[in-house]
C-alpha positions as CSV (number, residue, x, y, z in Angstrom):
1,M,-107.4,23.6,-14.8
2,R,-106.4,27.2,-14.8
3,I,-105.3,27.0,-18.4
4,V,-108.8,26.2,-19.5
5,S,-110.1,29.3,-17.8
6,Q,-107.4,31.3,-19.5
7,R,-108.3,29.9,-22.9
8,I,-112.0,30.7,-22.4
9,N,-111.0,34.3,-21.8
10,E,-108.9,34.3,-24.9
11,Y,-111.7,32.8,-26.9
12,M,-114.1,35.5,-25.8
13,G,-111.6,38.2,-26.6
14,Q,-110.3,36.8,-29.9
15,R,-113.3,35.1,-31.4
16,L,-116.0,37.4,-30.1
17,G,-114.1,40.7,-29.7
18,M,-114.9,41.2,-26.1
19,D,-112.7,43.4,-23.9
20,H,-111.4,42.4,-20.4
21,A,-114.2,44.3,-18.6
22,M,-117.0,42.5,-20.5
23,I,-115.4,39.1,-20.1
24,K,-115.0,39.7,-16.3
25,E,-118.7,40.7,-16.2
26,L,-120.1,37.9,-18.2
27,R,-118.3,34.8,-16.9
28,P,-119.7,34.9,-13.3
29,R,-123.1,35.6,-14.6
30,Y,-122.9,32.7,-17.1
31,W,-121.8,30.4,-14.3
32,Q,-124.7,31.5,-12.2
33,Q,-127.4,31.6,-14.9
34,Y,-126.4,28.8,-17.2
35,G,-123.9,26.6,-15.3
36,T,-121.1,27.1,-17.8
37,T,-119.6,29.9,-19.8
38,M,-120.1,27.9,-23.0
39,R,-123.8,27.5,-22.4
40,G,-124.1,31.3,-21.9
41,L,-122.2,32.0,-25.1
42,L,-124.2,29.5,-27.0
43,V,-127.5,31.0,-25.9
44,E,-126.6,34.7,-26.1
45,F,-124.0,34.7,-28.9
46,Q,-124.9,31.6,-30.9
47,I,-121.3,30.4,-30.9
48,D,-120.3,27.1,-32.6
49,P,-119.9,24.8,-29.5
50,D,-117.4,22.5,-31.3
51,D,-115.2,25.4,-32.3
52,Y,-115.3,26.7,-28.7
53,L,-114.4,23.3,-27.2
54,A,-111.6,22.8,-29.7
55,Y,-110.2,26.2,-28.8
56,V,-110.4,26.0,-25.0
57,H,-108.9,22.5,-24.9
58,D,-106.1,23.2,-27.4
59,F,-103.2,22.4,-25.1
60,S,-101.2,19.4,-24.1
61,V,-102.8,17.8,-21.0
62,A,-99.8,15.3,-20.8
63,E,-97.5,18.2,-20.1
64,L,-99.5,19.2,-17.0
65,L,-100.5,15.9,-15.5
66,A,-98.6,12.8,-14.6
67,P,-99.7,9.2,-13.9
68,N,-101.4,9.0,-10.5
69,D,-100.6,5.6,-9.0
70,E,-102.6,6.3,-5.8
71,L,-105.7,7.2,-7.7
72,N,-105.2,4.1,-9.9
73,Q,-105.1,1.9,-6.9
74,V,-108.1,3.6,-5.3
75,L,-110.2,3.1,-8.4
76,A,-109.2,-0.5,-8.8
77,R,-110.4,-1.3,-5.3
78,L,-113.8,0.5,-5.6
79,P,-116.5,-2.1,-6.1
80,W,-118.5,0.2,-8.4
81,R,-119.0,0.6,-12.1
82,K,-117.5,4.0,-13.1
83,V,-118.3,6.6,-15.7
84,I,-117.3,10.1,-16.5
85,F,-119.8,12.9,-17.1
86,T,-118.2,16.2,-17.9
87,N,-119.1,19.7,-19.1
88,S,-116.0,19.5,-21.3
89,S,-115.5,17.5,-24.5
90,K,-115.2,13.8,-24.5
91,Q,-111.8,14.0,-26.1
92,H,-110.5,16.3,-23.5
93,A,-111.7,14.0,-20.7
94,Q,-110.1,11.1,-22.4
95,H,-106.8,13.0,-22.6
96,V,-107.0,13.7,-18.9
97,L,-107.7,10.1,-18.0
98,A,-104.9,8.9,-20.2
99,A,-102.4,11.4,-18.7
100,L,-103.4,10.1,-15.2
101,S,-103.2,6.5,-16.4
102,V,-106.6,5.6,-15.1
103,E,-108.7,5.4,-18.3
104,Q,-109.1,1.6,-17.9
105,H,-111.4,2.0,-14.9
106,F,-114.2,3.9,-16.8
107,E,-116.7,2.2,-19.0
108,H,-118.2,5.4,-20.5
109,V,-117.2,9.0,-21.0
110,F,-120.2,11.4,-21.5
111,G,-119.0,14.7,-22.9
112,I,-121.0,17.9,-23.3
113,A,-121.8,17.1,-26.9
114,T,-123.5,13.9,-25.9
115,T,-126.1,15.7,-23.9
116,G,-126.8,18.2,-26.7
117,Y,-124.5,20.9,-25.2
118,V,-126.8,21.1,-22.1
119,G,-124.5,20.3,-19.2
120,K,-124.5,20.2,-15.4
121,P,-126.2,21.4,-13.3
122,H,-129.3,21.2,-15.7
123,P,-131.4,18.2,-14.6
124,A,-132.0,17.2,-18.2
125,A,-128.3,16.5,-18.6
126,Y,-128.2,14.2,-15.6
127,Q,-131.4,12.5,-16.7
128,F,-129.9,11.8,-20.2
129,V,-126.9,10.1,-18.6
130,L,-129.0,8.1,-16.2
131,K,-131.3,6.9,-19.0
132,S,-128.3,6.0,-21.2
133,L,-126.9,3.9,-18.4
134,G,-130.2,2.4,-17.4
135,V,-129.8,3.3,-13.8
136,R,-131.7,5.2,-11.1
137,A,-130.4,8.4,-9.6
138,E,-130.8,6.8,-6.2
139,D,-128.3,4.1,-7.1
140,C,-125.5,6.6,-8.1
141,V,-122.9,8.7,-6.4
142,T,-121.4,11.7,-8.1
143,L,-118.2,13.6,-7.5
144,D,-117.7,17.3,-8.5
145,D,-115.8,20.4,-7.5
146,H,-118.8,22.7,-8.2
147,V,-121.4,22.8,-5.5
148,P,-124.4,23.7,-7.8
149,N,-123.7,20.6,-9.8
150,L,-123.8,18.5,-6.7
151,R,-127.0,20.1,-5.4
152,A,-128.7,19.4,-8.7
153,A,-127.6,15.8,-8.6
154,G,-128.7,15.5,-5.0
155,E,-132.1,16.8,-5.8
156,L,-132.5,13.9,-8.2
157,G,-131.5,11.4,-5.5
158,M,-127.8,10.8,-6.0
159,V,-125.2,10.6,-3.2
160,T,-123.0,13.7,-3.7
161,V,-119.3,14.2,-2.9
162,L,-117.6,17.6,-3.1
163,V,-113.9,17.4,-4.2
164,G,-111.4,20.1,-3.2
165,S,-112.7,21.0,0.3
166,T,-113.4,19.3,3.6
167,D,-116.0,21.9,4.7
168,R,-119.5,20.6,5.0
169,V,-121.9,22.3,2.5
170,D,-125.7,22.3,2.6
171,G,-127.1,20.0,0.0
172,V,-124.0,17.9,-0.3
173,D,-123.5,14.5,1.4
174,F,-119.7,14.3,1.7
175,A,-116.6,16.6,1.2
176,I,-113.1,15.4,0.5
177,A,-109.9,17.4,0.0
178,R,-108.6,15.2,-2.9
179,I,-110.1,12.8,-5.3
180,E,-108.3,9.9,-3.6
181,G,-110.4,10.4,-0.6
182,I,-113.3,8.7,-2.3
183,A,-111.9,5.4,-0.8
184,K,-112.9,6.6,2.7
185,V,-116.3,7.7,1.4
186,A,-116.8,4.3,-0.2
187,R,-116.1,2.6,3.1
188,Q,-118.7,4.8,4.9
189,L,-121.3,4.1,2.2
190,Q,-120.7,0.3,2.4
191,G,-121.2,0.5,6.1
192,T,-124.7,1.9,5.8
193,A,-126.4,-1.1,4.2
194,S,-129.7,-0.2,5.8
195,S,-130.0,2.7,3.4
196,A,-130.8,1.9,-0.2
197,K,-129.6,5.4,-1.2
198,L,-126.1,4.7,0.1
199,Q,-125.4,1.6,-2.0
200,P,-124.3,3.2,-5.3
201,P,-123.0,1.0,-8.1
202,F,-122.0,3.9,-10.3
203,L,-119.4,6.6,-9.8
């Protein structure tokens, strides 16, 4: 969401006293070096991560999102167990799921605090989630809109799906324009029963 990016900039300016030039310089570097702006600020400025998350998610998700009936139907038909693993807070993710009216499909929501504020694409974050679920990476498929997150998951053995583009990307298995396109990916995966990697029970 664009509003989250705006509130991150506001946090850096208001809480940390940074000017626009410094914010513009740091944020791309933090994404490249740490995976998230929050991780960079935590390492280099020792911010309070809970204060940061509360600040950047302090807006009404329900005013920006509406129930997604198509996604609801797609998720209901998927024969996989489903979980959320996000670099945001668990509460924010739950608000998004509720606004979309799809929360009933997910058995777990792993927020960034759950993994000790070490998020994607760090392998330790994925490994924590896999261990908590008691599953192998090879038995999972993950969706994300950030290529480095997918490449890290793919290196662990997961099937990877880029959301937001149909362009093929090195290190990513599938690319779909919209999240609802996971239905087509699922059909392709189910049609490749000879490959153990392409039979993921987790989403």
